[in-house]
C-alpha positions, 0 to 999 in steps of 0.5 A: 973132626969136631965133637958133636953134642945133642942136647934134649931140653932147653932148661936152665941146666942144659943152658948152663952146661952148653955154656961151659962146653962151648967155652971149653970146646969152641969147635964143638957142634952143639944142637939143642932140641926143645919141645916148646917155643921158649927156653928155660923150662919151668923157669918161665915167664909170660907177657900181657899188656906191658906186664911181665910175670914169672909163673914157674920158678919165681926167682933165682936165689943168690946162694953165693958160689959159682952160680951167683958169681956167673949170673951177677958178673957175666949175665947181669944185663937186665938183672933185677933184685926182688924187693921185699922179704918172704913171710909165712902163713899157716894152715889157718891163714895166719901170717907171720913175719920172718927174717930171711937173708939173701938176695933174689934175682930175676930179669926185667923181661922175665926169668927166661932171660937166664937161659937166653943169656946162656945160650946166646953166649954160645954157638949152639943151634937151638931147634925149638918146637922139636919134641924128641921121642926116641934115643938109641945108639947105632954107630953113635947116639941118635935121636928121633923126633915126633915127626919121625925125623932122625937126628945125629949121630952124636958123640954124646948126649945131654938130657935135661927133661924132668926125670920121668920124661928122661926115663921114657927116652932112655928105654931100649937104647941099645946101651945097657948103662943108658938103660940103667940110668933111665930106670934110675930116673924113673924112680925119682918122685915128683910133686905136681903143681898148679899155678894161678896168675891174678891181675888187678887194676890196683896195688894193695899195700903189704910189707912183703914180696911173698908168702909161703905156707910153713906147715904144708897144710893149706891149699895154697903153697905160695903167693908172690907179688910180681909188682915187687920185681922192677920192670914187671908191673908198670903203674899202680897194678898188682899181679899175684902168682899163686901156687897151689899145694902139691896135694891140691894140685894133684887132686884138681889137675884136670879140673876146669881151669876157671874153677881152679882159678876162682878157688885160689883167688878166694883163698888168696883173699882170705890169707891176705885179708883183702876181699878185693883179691877174690875178683881179679880183673884178668887171670892166667894159669898153668899146670905142671905135672912134674913141678918139683922133684922130691929127691935125686938120681943115683950117682953110680947110674949117672957115672956109668951112663956118662962113660957111654956118652949119656949125661943128665942135668937139672934140679932132679940131678942135684936133688934140690928143687930150686933154680940155682940147683939146676944151674949148678948141676948144669955147670958141673955136668958141663965141666965133666962133659968138656973134660971127657969129650976134650980127651976123647 
């Protein structure tokens, strides 16, 4: 009988793990359940009037090793290199040049192409707009969605949501090791994020791709220029992705979005030194309750749960809030699952 695998969440970690498992176990029946309409989690992109912008994870960093080899080799269709360096600014808004090595990648049609490539190279079935509400074991691992529909049984599960959401799923599963993993995941702390996207009918001149707050004392944490990504912003226009600091995001998470956008646009204009940026022609926004994990989850809790058939992957598993870390976590978890399921 074919191995049956249930995957909760279609982020980069889940996509990477699914790719590895499908290649190692071609007969495996893999079903992915994703609550939204898209894939790749917080590595998210939107489109507007021919413009593409990455409003979550801004890029995939080339850190070498297996992740870079895989992306630049097998999944390079549409891959583009972000143009320009990242400079810094301090709490007073003073910009400083810095030398930062390494390439940064995205795709012409947005960073979500990463997961689309990975899932597309498998035979996995991706069930979009299906939110899993409960996980339990009864003659196999079973899932129940928000509509009360049961899925399974599965021989093993892979969970990819942020740690707090994974913790909510792994409660009273009927398997002690899985419940312990849920408790450990519940202890992972997160930074909240709030993003404003600012569009302009002109392109301002600057020598950098992005600006990062170096001292953590400014309301703005990051400013990225989407026009420095080939294929994202046609013509002489500018699109800025402005991510607020964690403290500001937490304080104003439920505030009126228009007010938040206006504040961040003014702060951006002050930092960059261009008054025109205070009045964008169009805007977008997104809040991330669980944006960046501060740490990882206990290795012993993960190992014990894995023996019971429950696995996790993602940046919070890697303990590093970066897209390449999520991919690396997925590749490693996928190998572990393939070895275990292949033997059993």
